[in-house]
C-alpha positions as CSV (number, residue, x, y, z in Angstrom):
1,M,223.2,-46.0,65.7
2,T,220.6,-43.9,67.5
3,P,219.9,-44.9,71.1
4,H,216.3,-46.0,71.7
5,T,214.2,-47.7,74.4
6,V,211.8,-50.6,73.9
7,L,208.7,-50.1,76.1
8,P,206.0,-52.5,77.3
9,I,202.6,-51.1,78.2
10,A,203.1,-48.8,81.1
11,P,202.0,-50.0,84.6
12,A,199.3,-47.3,85.0
13,A,197.8,-48.2,81.7
14,L,197.9,-51.9,82.6
15,A,196.1,-51.2,85.9
16,S,193.2,-49.5,84.0
17,L,193.1,-52.1,81.2
18,R,192.7,-54.8,83.8
19,T,189.4,-53.2,84.8
20,L,188.1,-51.5,81.6
21,D,189.9,-51.6,78.3
22,D,190.3,-48.8,75.8
23,A,187.1,-49.9,74.0
24,G,185.1,-49.6,77.3
25,R,184.8,-53.3,77.8
26,A,185.4,-55.1,81.1
27,C,188.6,-57.2,81.3
28,L,187.8,-60.9,81.2
29,P,190.8,-62.9,82.4
30,Y,191.1,-66.6,81.5
31,E,193.7,-69.4,81.9
32,D,195.8,-69.8,78.8
33,P,195.6,-73.5,77.9
34,E,198.4,-73.6,75.4
35,G,200.6,-70.6,76.0
36,G,202.4,-68.6,73.4
37,A,200.3,-65.4,73.6
38,P,202.5,-62.3,73.1
39,L,202.2,-60.5,76.4
40,R,202.6,-56.7,76.1
41,C,203.0,-56.2,79.8
42,C,206.3,-58.1,80.1
43,L,207.2,-58.5,76.4
44,R,207.4,-62.3,76.4
45,R,205.1,-65.2,75.4
46,S,202.7,-66.7,77.9
47,A,203.3,-70.1,79.4
48,P,200.5,-72.7,79.5
49,G,198.2,-72.2,82.5
50,E,199.0,-68.5,83.0
51,R,196.0,-66.1,83.7
52,I,195.9,-63.6,80.9
53,A,193.4,-61.3,79.2
54,L,192.8,-60.1,75.7
55,V,191.9,-56.4,75.8
56,A,191.5,-53.4,73.4
57,Y,194.5,-51.0,73.7
58,A,195.0,-47.6,72.1
59,P,198.8,-47.0,72.3
60,L,198.9,-43.8,70.4
61,R,196.0,-42.4,72.4
62,R,197.8,-43.2,75.6
63,W,201.0,-41.6,74.3
64,A,199.1,-38.5,73.2
65,A,197.6,-38.1,76.7
66,E,201.1,-38.0,78.1
67,T,202.5,-35.6,75.6
68,G,199.6,-33.4,74.6
69,A,199.7,-34.6,71.0
70,D,196.6,-34.9,68.9
71,P,196.8,-37.9,66.6
72,G,193.4,-37.3,65.2
73,A,192.4,-40.0,62.8
74,Y,195.6,-41.9,63.4
75,D,194.2,-42.9,66.9
76,E,193.4,-46.5,66.8
77,Q,192.8,-49.4,69.1
78,G,193.4,-53.1,68.8
79,P,193.7,-56.3,70.7
80,V,196.6,-57.1,73.0
81,F,197.3,-59.9,75.5
82,I,198.3,-58.9,79.0
83,H,198.7,-60.8,82.3
84,A,195.5,-60.7,84.3
85,A,197.4,-59.4,87.3
86,D,200.6,-57.4,87.8
87,C,203.6,-59.4,86.6
88,G,206.3,-56.9,87.4
89,G,207.0,-56.1,83.8
90,P,209.8,-57.3,81.5
91,A,212.8,-59.2,82.8
92,A,216.2,-57.9,81.6
93,A,216.7,-59.8,78.3
94,A,218.9,-59.4,75.3
95,G,217.3,-58.9,71.9
96,H,214.0,-57.5,70.7
97,P,210.7,-58.9,72.0
98,F,208.9,-61.3,69.6
99,A,211.7,-61.2,67.1
100,H,212.3,-64.6,65.5
101,S,213.4,-65.8,62.1
102,G,210.6,-65.9,59.5
103,A,208.4,-63.3,61.4
104,L,206.9,-60.4,59.5
105,R,206.9,-57.1,61.4
106,T,206.1,-53.5,60.6
107,A,207.9,-50.5,62.1
108,R,205.4,-47.6,61.9
109,R,207.0,-44.1,62.6
110,Y,205.1,-41.2,64.3
111,D,206.0,-37.6,64.7
112,K,205.6,-35.5,67.9
113,A,202.0,-34.6,66.8
114,G,201.1,-38.3,66.6
115,H,200.9,-38.4,62.8
116,I,202.3,-41.3,60.8
117,L,205.6,-40.4,59.0
118,G,206.0,-43.7,57.3
119,G,206.4,-47.4,57.9
120,R,208.5,-50.4,56.9
121,V,207.7,-54.1,56.6
122,L,210.4,-56.3,58.0
123,A,210.9,-59.9,57.0
124,L,213.1,-61.1,59.8
125,G,215.9,-63.4,58.7
126,E,218.6,-65.4,60.3
127,D,219.6,-62.6,62.7
128,P,216.2,-61.1,63.6
129,D,217.5,-58.8,66.3
130,T,219.9,-57.2,63.8
131,D,217.0,-56.8,61.3
132,V,214.9,-55.0,63.9
133,E,217.8,-52.9,65.2
134,R,218.6,-51.8,61.6
135,A,214.9,-50.8,61.0
136,L,214.8,-48.8,64.3
137,A,218.1,-47.1,63.5
138,E,216.7,-46.1,60.1
139,A,213.5,-44.9,61.7
140,F,215.2,-42.7,64.3
141,A,217.7,-41.4,61.7
142,D,214.8,-39.1,60.7
143,P,214.8,-36.3,63.3
144,L,211.0,-35.9,63.0
145,T,210.5,-39.5,64.4
146,A,209.2,-39.3,68.0
147,L,208.3,-42.9,68.4
148,V,207.9,-46.2,66.5
149,H,205.3,-48.9,67.0
150,V,206.4,-52.4,66.1
151,R,203.5,-54.6,65.0
152,A,202.9,-58.1,63.7
153,A,202.3,-57.8,60.0
154,E,200.0,-60.7,59.7
155,F,197.3,-59.3,62.0
156,G,198.5,-55.7,62.5
157,C,198.7,-56.3,66.2
158,Y,200.6,-53.8,68.3
159,L,203.7,-55.5,69.8
160,F,205.7,-52.7,71.5
161,E,206.6,-49.1,71.4
162,V,210.1,-47.7,70.9
163,R,211.2,-44.2,71.9
164,R,214.4,-42.2,71.6
165,G,216.8,-42.5,74.5
């Protein structure tokens, strides 16, 4: 099994998203009445009453800025939920974020240039963490894979990034 690291949105990116998102729109925080929103800042679901925001995020663009890659047409942005204020990031937890039986996920692989190498749809079964782990091990078995984006298949929403090491 290849070692890899599950990453939330980086603190510096969160700080800028809480002002202006990757589509150039102002952040508009609100109180979550029901809870359950998948928060990409701390990789957990929101609780009722938490102040959150829905912002446009371009994960590959942000990664490319760090690495000097040029994803070209593969650069995309989409909606993500974040806390309206700094939450301190993820708590140490076992398992993979947002993995539960019956969920549909995609694991999209990118090379060091930021180009898509391939992807896989995951129908999470009775042991969803093992299903996700197996897909990540498969993705990183390809030496060309630099990172993997895990997304919700139903809406295509970015959930988290996984890198080697």
